[in-house]
N, C-alpha and C positions, 0 to 999 in steps of 0.2 A: 592486618587490614590493607586492602589494595585501594589506591587512589585512581579513580577512573575519570577521564575527561571525554565527554561526548561533544562532538562538533556538529552543529546543524546549520541550516541556512534560513530558517524562518520559524515563526510561531504561527499557528493557525488551526483551521478545522480539518485539515487534510489528514489522511490515514497515517502518514509517516510521523507527523507531529504527535498524534495520539499514541501510537505504538511506542515511540521513543520515551514519552513521559511515563508510560506504564512500566517499562523496563527499568528506567532510572529510579522510579519510586520504589520498586521492589528491591533493587540493589541497596538503596539507602536504608530501607526498613530491615535489611538483612546484614547490616554491619559494614557496608562499603562506603567509602568517602567519595561522593559523586559531585562532579563539577560539570557545568553545562556552558559551552561557549557557542553563542548564536552569531553567525556571520550573516547579518540580516540584510535582506533587500529593502525592507522598510519596517517600521514599528507601528503601523496603523492598527494592528491587532496584537494585543499582548496576551499570549497564551500561557504566561508564567503561572497562572492560577492552577494549571494542571500539575505542577510540581510541588513536592514537599518543601517546606520552608528550609529544611536543612541542606538542600541541594544548592550549592553556590553557583550563581549565574553571572556570566560575563557577556558583553556585547561588542561587536564591531559593526557600526551602522554604515553599510555600504551605500545607502541612499545619499547620505551626506557626503561620503567620500567620493562618490561618482561625479559630484559637481566639479571636481578638479579636472575632469575631462574637457570642460569648457575653456580651460586655460592653455590652449595649444600644447606644444610638446612638453614644456616644463611641468604643466599640470598632470599630464599622463605619467611622467616620470615620478613625480612626487607621490601620486596615488600608488603606483607600483611599489615604491620604496616603503611608504608608510604602512601599507597593508601587510607586507611581509614582515617588517620589523615588529609591528604590533602583535602579529600572530606568534612569532618566535618569543617575544617578551612574555606573553601570557602563558605559553607552554612552559617556559623556564620558571616562571613565577609559580604556577600551579604545581609543577613538577609531578605529573601523573605517572603512575606505573604503566598504565595502558591508555592509549588514545583510540577512541572509536569514532570514525567519521561516517556520516550517513549519506554522503555523496562524494564522488571522487574528485570533484573540482574544488573542494573547500580548502584543501591545503596545497598551495603552490609547491612545485617540486623543490624550489629553493628552500622553503620552510622545512620540508622533509629532510633535505640534505644537511641543514644546519642543526637538526635535532634527530639525526639518524639513529641514535642509540635507543630511542624510545620505542617500546613495543606498540605496534599499530594494528588495528582491525578496520577493514573497510567493508561496510554493509552495502549490498545492492538491493534496493527496494523495487526495482523494475526488472522485467524480463529482458534477456539478452536478445537483441535484434541485430543480427550480424550481416554486414555487407562485405565481410572479409577484411581483416585488420590491415592488410596491405593496401586496401583502397581508402583507408582513413586518411585525413589530413595528417601532416607530420606531427603536429603537437599531440594529437590523440594517439598516434602510433607509439610515440615515446612514452606516453602515459601508460599504455597497456603493456609495453615490452620492458620498460625500465622502472618507472615509478611504482607500479604495482608490486614489484619485488620487495618493497619495504613494508608491505602489508600482508596480514593474514586475511584472506578474502572470504566473506560469508555470503552465500546465496540463500534464497528463501525456499527453493524447491530443488528436487533432484535433477529435473530437466535443466534448470538454469545452471546448476552446478556442473553438469556435463558439458554444456555449451561453453561456459566461461573457462573451465579447466582446459578444454581443447584450444580455445582461442588464446589464452594467456600463458599456456604451457607452465602452469603451476597448480599446486593443490588448492582446492576450494572446499570449504566446509558448508554444510547445510544446517541452518537453524530456522525454522518457520517462525512467523509472528505468532504471539500468543493471543488468546481470547482476552479481551480487556475486562470482562466481567462475567460472573455466573448468572444466568437468567433466573428471574424470580417467577416469571409467567411463561407459559408455553402455548403453542398453537393447539386449538381444539380440533382443527381441520373441519370445522362446521361453517366457517364464513366463506362465502363465495367471492373471495378477494385475492388478487394477485399483486405482487409487490416488485418494484424495481427501486433500488437505491443507487444513484450513480451521478457522476459529473456528466453534464450534457456536452460531451466532446466526441470527436470522430472515433476515438478509441472504443467508446462504449456502444457505438453502432445502433443507437436508438431510433433514428429516422427510418432505417431499413426494417427494423422490427415493426414499426407503426404502419409502414406501407403494406405489410402483410396481415395486420391485426384484424381486418374486417372478417377474415375467415373464422377467427375465434368468436368475434362478436355475433356473427350470424348463427353459429351453432349454439352459442351459450350466452344469450343476451342478458341473462341474470347474473353473470360474472363481471366484476369490474377490475380494471388495471389501474393502480395508483403508482405514479412515477415521482419520486422525491429527488430534488436536486436543483442545480443551477449550471449554466454554462452557455457557450456560444451557439449550440445547436437548438436552444430553446425555441427561437422564433420558427425555425424550420419544423420542429415537432408540432408546434401549435397550428402551423399551416396544414400539415398532413391530417391532424385531428379534425380540422374544419373541413378540408376537401373530402375526406373519406367518411365524414359524419360519424366519427368514432365517439359516440356519446357515452360509452362505457369506460373511456380512458380519461384520467384526471391527472394534470400536472400539479404537484404540490411543492411547497417550500422545503428546503434542506432542513433536516432535523439533527440537533446536536447529540441526542441520545436515542439511537435507533431501537434500543431494547424496549422503549416505551411503546413502539408501534408494531414491531415485527410480530409479536404473538397474535395480532389481529388477523394475520394473513395465512393462507393455506399453501401458496406456491410462490417461490422466488425465481426471477429470471435473470440470467447473466449472458447476454448476447455479445459480450466484448470480443473485439478482434485480437486483443492481447492484454495480458495482465502481468503484474509483478507477483503479487500474492493477494488474492481477492479476500480481504478481511471481512467484507460484508457477507461473503458467502458462508464463512464459518460462524459469523454472528447469527445469521438466519438459521443455519442448521442446528446451532446450539439451542435455539428456541423451538426446534421441531418443525421447521419450515423447509421441506425439500425443494431442490432447485432443478431447473432445466438450464443447462449451460453449454455454450460452445466449447469445443475441445481446443482452446487457444493456448498459446504460450504465454505465461506458464502458470500452473496452479490448479485449475479446475479438476483435471483428471487425477491429480494427486490428493485432492481433498474429497471428491465424490467417489463413492464406490458405485459404479454405474449399475442401475437396476436394483440396487439395494437401498441406498439412502438418497438417491437423486438420479438424474438422467444426464448423460453426456451426448452431445450431438456433434457430428462432423462440422468443422469450421466452414462457414459461409453457405451452409445448406439451410436456408431459411424455411423452405417448405417442410423439411424434416423437423426443424425446430418447432414450427407451429403445430405440426402433427403430434409431437410429443406433449405439447401443452394441452391440446384437446384430449389426448388420451388420459393424461393425469386428472383433468377435470372430470372425465367420464368414469373414473375408477376410484371412488372414495376410499375403498378398503386398501387399495394400493398406497394411496396418499397416507393413510393412517399408519400403515406398516412402515413406510419410509420415514415418517415423522419420528417414530420410536427409535428407529435405527440411527437417524441423524443425531439425536440427543446422546446416544451411547457412543457412536463412532467418533464424534467430534471432541470427546474428552481428552484425546491425545494432544490437543492444543491448549490444555489448561496451563495457566500462568506458571505454576510451580514446576511443571514438567518441562516447559520450554526454557525457563530460567536455569534449570539444572544443567541444560546443555551449554548455556552461556558460561556458567561457573566452570564447567569442565574445560571449555576452551580457554578461559582466563588462566587456568592452572597448567595448561599444556604449553602455552607460548612463553 
């Protein structure tokens, strides 16, 4: 039996938190001893309910620790010292065979050096956006060129693997995120409804989409667009909806279980400027909802087989994006064909298949 320690930085409703809990639960259920160390920014939301009772949980509450910053130089030093000593203590106490970190900042380099003999894996949940490592601040350059040598690095897509391997000058493995559940219901492709599930941030590019949406509304006033989520762009989105009189567009609250609503829709939209690995895309496709997506870094063009189970559009070409949406609306037989292909092609992200790749990696290192 292997003892596995997962290090995270929060509990919450975000995709990383959900994915990590799915993987940890599967490992626990399949005979691994799993520990979870959360280096928390705060504990206002306790997502521990996602995890099996047998997974042992530890916390370092950074919100309380950060109060030491208020005590001039000595407070900063005490925080620096306490945080590192506490991490080293917990790692030695838990004594894991393998440490898996979900972010590169969670283990300070001093902690890695004092526990250097531990096997480590570093997961990257975001796409690699490169300014050139030599242009990074010194601390980040050292992290990329020195600290990462102590880790086996895992990327979510082949493109991200390629970019990181080139930048870090070391081997990078590819293991995608798994589907968190098998759908019970599937899209009938009969409902004239289009779906977006996203954080309302600049990355998701939703205001730009709405600025062009009147083209779809004029051609197909019987089709609706429902956008689920929250974020800083919400007010701007509401302004555009009002200014453009987009009466077919509706902003809705975030949903914890997207599988309850996805089958109601016929098309999913992903106009993101960049992604790490768009979990919501594979969730929609698993329910038979084909997508129109920008060809952004990273993920959409590795998930969607263009023209077969969805549509890929050149990044930042919103006119083409809208044209493809209209075309999909106007060709119900194409949608139905894509819907069936979605359900079949997306099976490669089934939980057991993805976790087999993780077990293979554990056995290699």
